[in-house]
DRENDO-1510 file (C-alpha; in Angstrom, 1 decimal, always signed):
<recs>
REC; n; res; u; v; w
REC; 1; UNK; +20.0; -3.2; -0.5 .
REC; 2; UNK; +20.7; -1.0; -3.2 .
REC; 3; UNK; +17.7; +0.4; -5.0 .
REC; 4; UNK; +17.2; +2.6; -8.3 .
REC; 5; UNK; +14.6; +5.2; -6.9 .
REC; 6; UNK; +13.4; +8.8; -7.3 .
REC; 7; UNK; +14.6; +11.6; -5.2 .
REC; 8; UNK; +12.2; +14.6; -5.1 .
REC; 9; UNK; +13.3; +18.3; -5.7 .
REC; 10; UNK; +11.8; +21.3; -6.9 .
REC; 11; UNK; +9.4; +23.8; -5.1 .
REC; 12; UNK; +6.1; +23.5; -4.0 .
REC; 13; UNK; +3.5; +22.0; -6.5 .
REC; 14; UNK; +6.0; +21.7; -9.1 .
REC; 15; UNK; +8.0; +18.5; -8.6 .
REC; 16; UNK; +11.1; +17.4; -10.2 .
REC; 17; UNK; +12.9; +14.1; -9.5 .
REC; 18; UNK; +16.3; +12.8; -9.9 .
REC; 19; UNK; +16.8; +9.1; -10.7 .
REC; 20; UNK; +19.5; +7.9; -8.0 .
REC; 21; UNK; +21.1; +4.7; -6.5 .
REC; 22; UNK; +20.6; +4.6; -2.9 .
REC; 23; UNK; +20.6; +2.1; +0.1 .
REC; 24; UNK; +16.9; +1.3; +0.9 .
REC; 25; UNK; +18.0; +2.1; +4.5 .
REC; 26; UNK; +18.6; +6.2; +3.5 .
REC; 27; UNK; +15.6; +8.5; +3.5 .
REC; 28; UNK; +14.1; +9.4; +0.0 .
REC; 29; UNK; +15.5; +12.7; -0.5 .
REC; 30; UNK; +18.6; +11.8; +1.8 .
REC; 31; UNK; +22.0; +10.4; +1.1 .
REC; 32; UNK; +22.5; +8.7; -2.5 .
REC; 33; UNK; +25.4; +7.0; -4.2 .
REC; 34; UNK; +25.1; +8.1; -7.9 .
REC; 35; UNK; +22.4; +10.2; -9.5 .
REC; 36; UNK; +21.9; +8.2; -12.9 .
REC; 37; UNK; +19.1; +10.8; -14.4 .
REC; 38; UNK; +16.1; +13.2; -13.8 .
REC; 39; UNK; +12.3; +12.9; -14.4 .
REC; 40; UNK; +10.0; +16.1; -14.8 .
REC; 41; UNK; +6.4; +15.0; -14.7 .
REC; 42; UNK; +5.0; +18.1; -15.3 .
REC; 43; UNK; +6.4; +17.9; -19.1 .
REC; 44; UNK; +4.3; +16.3; -21.9 .
REC; 45; UNK; +5.0; +12.7; -22.5 .
REC; 46; UNK; +6.1; +13.1; -26.0 .
REC; 47; UNK; +9.1; +15.7; -25.2 .
REC; 48; UNK; +12.6; +14.5; -24.8 .
REC; 49; UNK; +13.4; +16.8; -21.9 .
REC; 50; UNK; +10.8; +15.1; -19.7 .
REC; 51; UNK; +13.5; +12.2; -18.9 .
REC; 52; UNK; +17.1; +12.3; -19.0 .
REC; 53; UNK; +19.0; +8.9; -18.4 .
REC; 54; UNK; +22.6; +7.8; -18.1 .
REC; 55; UNK; +21.7; +4.5; -19.7 .
REC; 56; UNK; +25.2; +3.0; -19.2 .
REC; 57; UNK; +25.7; +3.7; -15.7 .
REC; 58; UNK; +21.9; +2.4; -15.0 .
REC; 59; UNK; +22.5; -1.0; -16.9 .
REC; 60; UNK; +25.8; -1.1; -14.5 .
REC; 61; UNK; +24.0; -0.8; -11.5 .
REC; 62; UNK; +21.3; -3.2; -12.7 .
REC; 63; UNK; +24.1; -5.5; -13.1 .
REC; 64; UNK; +25.5; -4.7; -9.7 .
REC; 65; UNK; +21.7; -6.3; -8.2 .
REC; 66; UNK; +20.3; -2.5; -7.5 .
REC; 67; UNK; +16.6; -3.1; -8.0 .
REC; 68; UNK; +14.1; -0.7; -9.3 .
REC; 69; UNK; +11.1; +0.6; -7.7 .
REC; 70; UNK; +8.0; +0.4; -9.7 .
REC; 71; UNK; +7.8; +4.0; -10.8 .
REC; 72; UNK; +11.6; +3.8; -12.1 .
REC; 73; UNK; +11.1; +0.4; -13.6 .
REC; 74; UNK; +8.2; +1.9; -15.6 .
REC; 75; UNK; +10.3; +4.9; -16.6 .
REC; 76; UNK; +13.2; +2.4; -17.5 .
REC; 77; UNK; +10.8; +0.2; -19.6 .
REC; 78; UNK; +9.6; +3.6; -21.5 .
REC; 79; UNK; +13.1; +4.1; -22.6 .
REC; 80; UNK; +13.8; +0.4; -23.3 .
REC; 81; UNK; +16.6; +0.0; -21.0 .
REC; 82; UNK; +14.7; -3.3; -19.6 .
REC; 83; UNK; +11.6; -5.1; -20.3 .
REC; 84; UNK; +8.5; -3.0; -19.2 .
REC; 85; UNK; +7.0; -4.4; -15.7 .
REC; 86; UNK; +3.4; -5.9; -15.9 .
REC; 87; UNK; +0.5; -3.8; -14.8 .
REC; 88; UNK; -0.7; -4.2; -11.1 .
REC; 89; UNK; -4.0; -5.3; -10.8 .
REC; 90; UNK; -5.9; -3.4; -7.7 .
REC; 91; UNK; -9.7; -3.3; -8.7 .
REC; 92; UNK; -10.7; -1.5; -5.4 .
REC; 93; UNK; -8.7; +1.5; -6.4 .
REC; 94; UNK; -11.6; +2.9; -8.7 .
REC; 95; UNK; -14.1; +2.7; -5.9 .
REC; 96; UNK; -14.1; +5.7; -3.2 .
REC; 97; UNK; -13.1; +4.5; +0.2 .
REC; 98; UNK; -16.3; +5.4; +1.6 .
REC; 99; UNK; -18.0; +2.7; -0.5 .
REC; 100; UNK; -15.3; +0.1; +0.2 .
REC; 101; UNK; -16.2; +0.3; +3.8 .
REC; 102; UNK; -19.8; -0.1; +3.0 .
REC; 103; UNK; -19.1; -3.0; +0.9 .
REC; 104; UNK; -17.1; -4.9; +3.4 .
REC; 105; UNK; -19.8; -4.3; +6.2 .
REC; 106; UNK; -22.4; -5.8; +3.6 .
REC; 107; UNK; -20.2; -8.9; +3.4 .
REC; 108; UNK; -20.2; -9.2; +7.3 .
REC; 109; UNK; -23.8; -8.3; +8.1 .
REC; 110; UNK; -25.2; -11.8; +7.2 .
REC; 111; UNK; -22.5; -13.5; +9.4 .
REC; 112; UNK; -23.1; -11.0; +12.3 .
REC; 113; UNK; -27.2; -11.7; +11.9 .
REC; 114; UNK; -26.4; -15.1; +12.7 .
REC; 115; UNK; -24.1; -14.3; +15.7 .
REC; 116; UNK; -26.5; -12.1; +17.1 .
REC; 117; UNK; -29.9; -14.4; +17.0 .
REC; 118; UNK; -27.7; -17.4; +18.6 .
REC; 119; UNK; -27.1; -15.4; +21.7 .
REC; 120; UNK; -30.5; -14.1; +22.3 .
REC; 121; UNK; -31.8; -17.5; +22.5 .
REC; 122; UNK; -28.9; -18.8; +24.8 .
REC; 123; UNK; -29.8; -15.6; +27.3 .
REC; 124; UNK; -33.5; -16.5; +27.5 .
REC; 125; UNK; -32.5; -20.3; +28.2 .
REC; 126; UNK; -29.9; -18.8; +30.8 .
REC; 127; UNK; -31.8; -16.4; +32.5 .
REC; 128; UNK; -34.1; -18.7; +34.3 .
REC; 129; UNK; -31.4; -21.2; +35.5 .
REC; 130; UNK; -29.7; -18.1; +37.3 .
REC; 131; UNK; -32.6; -17.0; +39.0 .
REC; 132; UNK; -33.0; -20.5; +40.3 .
REC; 133; UNK; -29.4; -20.6; +41.5 .
REC; 134; UNK; -29.8; -17.1; +42.9 .
REC; 135; UNK; -32.7; -18.3; +45.1 .
REC; 136; UNK; -31.2; -21.6; +46.4 .
REC; 137; UNK; -28.3; -19.9; +48.2 .
REC; 138; UNK; -30.7; -17.5; +49.8 .
REC; 139; UNK; -32.8; -20.1; +51.7 .
REC; 140; UNK; -29.6; -22.0; +52.8 .
REC; 141; UNK; -28.3; -18.7; +54.7 .
REC; 142; UNK; -31.6; -18.3; +56.4 .
</recs>
């Protein structure tokens, strides 16, 4: 499957991306078919030098069935090459991971308490039965 995606370049802590058409099986920075533009996330959003696109080639590859990644789709939507994708909904993203785990445990606790109480009662009921069974075979051996 063909993808329109970002290929990373630049130096440490100074990323610059190429917008490329590549087979989805190839690595992120590996082999690609054609370079379609660039994206510099460190530049202010209002500057024209932040994004450079070859619109005709992008429309050609979209017509050939290439699927843009979510980030590339947003870049293309901002430049009116294709419709802007809908925003995703991840309400858990704003909550730190530690707190997410606490919430999951608090949801599971009432279920665990009920499960914990039931085995205690069963153990008490089973314990005398096991003792009687243990005594009976001893008497038969003697």
